[in-house]
C-alpha positions as CSV (number, residue, x, y, z in Angstrom):
1,M,0.0,0.0,0.0
2,Q,1.4,3.4,-1.0
3,L,1.5,6.1,1.6
4,K,3.3,8.8,-0.5
5,W,1.0,11.6,0.9
6,L,2.4,10.9,4.4
7,R,5.9,11.9,3.1
8,Y,4.7,15.5,2.8
9,D,2.0,15.9,5.4
10,R,4.0,16.9,8.5
11,K,0.8,17.5,10.5
12,V,-0.2,13.9,10.1
13,L,3.3,12.7,10.9
14,W,3.4,14.9,14.1
15,L,-0.1,13.6,15.1
16,L,1.1,10.0,14.7
17,F,4.3,10.8,16.6
18,L,2.3,12.2,19.5
19,I,-0.2,9.2,19.5
20,N,2.7,6.8,19.5
21,L,4.6,8.7,22.2
22,A,1.5,8.7,24.4
23,G,1.1,5.0,23.8
24,T,4.7,4.3,24.6
25,I,4.5,6.2,27.9
26,Y,1.3,4.4,28.8
27,G,3.0,1.0,27.9
28,F,5.9,1.6,30.2
29,I,3.5,2.6,33.0
30,W,1.6,-0.6,32.4
31,Y,4.8,-2.6,33.0
32,K,5.6,-0.7,36.2
33,Y,4.9,-3.5,38.6
34,Q,6.6,-6.2,36.6
35,L,9.7,-3.9,36.2
36,Q,9.8,-3.5,40.0
37,D,10.4,-7.3,40.2
38,T,12.8,-7.4,37.3
39,P,16.6,-7.8,37.8
40,P,18.3,-4.8,36.3
41,I,20.2,-6.9,33.7
42,F,16.8,-7.8,32.1
43,M,15.2,-4.4,32.2
44,A,15.6,-3.5,28.5
45,F,13.9,-6.8,27.5
46,V,10.8,-6.9,29.7
47,P,8.5,-4.0,28.4
48,D,8.3,-5.6,24.9
49,S,5.4,-3.6,23.3
50,P,6.3,-0.1,24.6
51,T,9.9,-0.7,23.4
52,A,8.5,-1.6,20.0
53,S,6.4,1.5,20.1
54,L,9.4,3.5,21.2
55,F,11.4,2.3,18.1
56,F,8.5,3.4,15.8
57,T,8.1,6.8,17.6
58,L,11.9,7.4,17.1
59,F,11.5,6.5,13.5
60,L,8.8,9.0,13.1
61,L,10.8,11.7,14.8
62,F,13.8,11.0,12.5
63,Y,11.6,11.0,9.5
64,I,9.8,14.2,10.3
65,F,13.2,15.9,10.3
66,R,14.2,14.2,7.0
67,R,16.6,11.8,8.6
68,Q,16.9,8.1,8.3
69,A,17.7,5.7,11.1
70,P,17.9,2.2,9.5
71,Y,18.7,0.3,12.7
72,I,15.7,1.9,14.4
73,E,13.5,1.2,11.3
74,A,14.4,-2.5,11.3
75,L,13.8,-2.8,15.0
76,A,10.5,-1.0,14.7
77,L,9.1,-3.1,11.9
78,V,10.2,-6.5,13.4
79,T,9.0,-5.7,16.9
80,L,5.8,-3.9,16.0
81,V,4.6,-6.9,14.0
82,K,5.8,-9.4,16.5
83,Y,4.4,-7.8,19.6
84,G,1.4,-6.4,17.9
85,I,0.3,-9.9,16.8
86,W,1.5,-11.5,20.0
87,A,-0.7,-9.3,22.3
88,V,-3.8,-9.8,20.1
89,V,-3.3,-13.6,20.2
90,M,-2.7,-13.6,24.0
91,N,-5.8,-11.6,24.7
92,L,-7.9,-13.8,22.4
93,L,-6.5,-16.8,24.2
94,T,-7.3,-15.2,27.6
95,R,-10.9,-14.6,26.3
96,I,-11.2,-18.3,25.3
97,Q,-9.6,-19.5,28.5
98,D,-11.5,-17.3,30.9
99,G,-14.7,-16.8,28.9
100,Y,-14.3,-13.1,29.6
101,L,-11.9,-10.3,28.6
102,S,-11.8,-7.0,30.4
103,P,-12.3,-3.7,28.6
104,Q,-8.6,-3.1,29.0
105,G,-7.9,-6.4,27.2
106,Y,-10.0,-5.3,24.2
107,M,-8.2,-1.9,24.2
108,L,-4.9,-3.8,24.2
109,M,-6.1,-5.9,21.2
110,L,-7.1,-2.8,19.3
111,S,-3.9,-0.8,20.1
112,H,-1.6,-3.7,19.4
113,G,-3.3,-4.7,16.2
114,A,-2.8,-1.1,15.1
115,M,0.9,-1.3,16.0
116,A,1.4,-4.3,13.7
117,I,-0.6,-2.6,10.9
118,E,1.2,0.7,11.4
119,G,4.6,-1.0,11.1
120,I,3.7,-2.6,7.8
121,L,2.0,0.4,6.3
122,F,5.2,2.5,6.7
123,A,7.4,-0.2,5.0
124,S,7.7,1.9,1.8
125,L,9.5,4.6,3.9
126,Y,12.1,2.4,5.5
127,V,15.6,2.2,4.1
128,F,17.2,-0.5,6.2
129,K,19.4,-3.2,4.6
130,L,20.2,-6.7,5.5
131,K,22.9,-5.8,8.0
132,H,20.4,-3.6,9.9
133,L,17.8,-6.4,9.8
134,V,20.3,-8.9,11.3
135,I,20.7,-6.7,14.4
136,A,16.9,-6.5,14.7
137,A,16.7,-10.3,14.3
138,V,19.3,-10.8,17.1
139,W,17.3,-8.4,19.3
140,A,14.0,-10.2,18.7
141,L,15.4,-13.8,19.2
142,H,17.5,-12.8,22.2
143,N,14.4,-11.3,23.7
144,D,12.6,-14.6,23.3
145,I,15.4,-16.3,25.3
146,I,15.2,-13.7,28.1
147,D,11.4,-14.1,28.2
148,Y,11.1,-17.9,28.1
149,V,14.4,-19.2,29.4
150,F,14.8,-16.7,32.2
151,G,11.1,-16.2,32.8
152,M,10.8,-12.5,32.1
153,M,7.8,-12.7,29.8
154,P,4.7,-10.5,30.3
155,V,2.3,-12.1,32.8
156,Y,-1.1,-13.4,31.6
157,A,-2.2,-15.2,34.8
158,S,-4.7,-17.6,33.2
159,L,-2.2,-18.6,30.5
160,T,0.7,-19.3,32.8
161,K,0.3,-23.1,32.5
162,Y,0.8,-22.8,28.7
163,M,4.2,-21.0,28.9
164,N,6.1,-23.6,26.9
165,Q,3.6,-23.5,24.1
166,I,3.5,-19.7,24.2
167,G,7.3,-19.6,24.1
168,Y,7.3,-21.9,21.0
169,F,4.6,-19.7,19.3
170,T,6.6,-16.6,20.1
171,F,9.8,-18.0,18.6
172,W,8.1,-18.7,15.3
173,L,6.3,-15.3,15.5
174,S,9.8,-13.8,15.7
175,I,10.9,-15.7,12.6
176,F,7.8,-14.6,10.7
177,S,8.3,-11.0,11.7
178,I,12.0,-11.1,10.6
179,Y,11.1,-12.7,7.3
180,L,8.3,-10.2,6.7
181,A,10.7,-7.3,7.3
182,Y,13.1,-8.9,4.8
183,F,10.3,-9.4,2.3
184,L,8.8,-5.9,2.6
185,V,12.0,-3.9,2.7
186,V,15.3,-5.6,2.0
187,R,14.1,-7.9,-0.8
188,K,11.9,-5.2,-2.4
189,K,14.8,-2.7,-2.4
190,Q,17.2,-5.3,-3.8
191,T,14.8,-6.2,-6.7
192,G,13.7,-2.6,-7.2
193,L,10.0,-3.4,-6.5
194,Q,7.7,-1.0,-4.9
195,V,6.1,-1.9,-1.5
């Protein structure tokens, strides 16, 4: 999908920046209690979704000022897709498991679904190359190890007994997100195709 009009509409870009900044701040506040129990060495890898949103917010800021940040772009796309889809699936599973989902759960599904879509819709503006994507891939897969080997994953109480299955799903979701970033940006740029 082409978003060429966004390249020139600074008002829209600033609005998206502010929305994403507010969502990022809210996300870090949402993780406050889990971060209080997190060893300092793992701090950067616990607030998954707000970190993904932060990467995208930084991308927008760079882009507004006509700058490119390919490492940030690669991290944004991979993590937005990964954690956007992940949160939607976890909340759906919570709804199935409990027979109920709180209004906050539905809000999380909506906002995280939007994160994944937002990351993909901006693919035509990213300039990252394979070397940048490799760093994003290492980040995403390393984060899976921190979450599911060291037990730092986000807590969904009713899904705790399924952590092994969720960890397996998350690993393959990381692979999918990395491949999607490769397909939408790196491969398209190499072949000269438009996204």
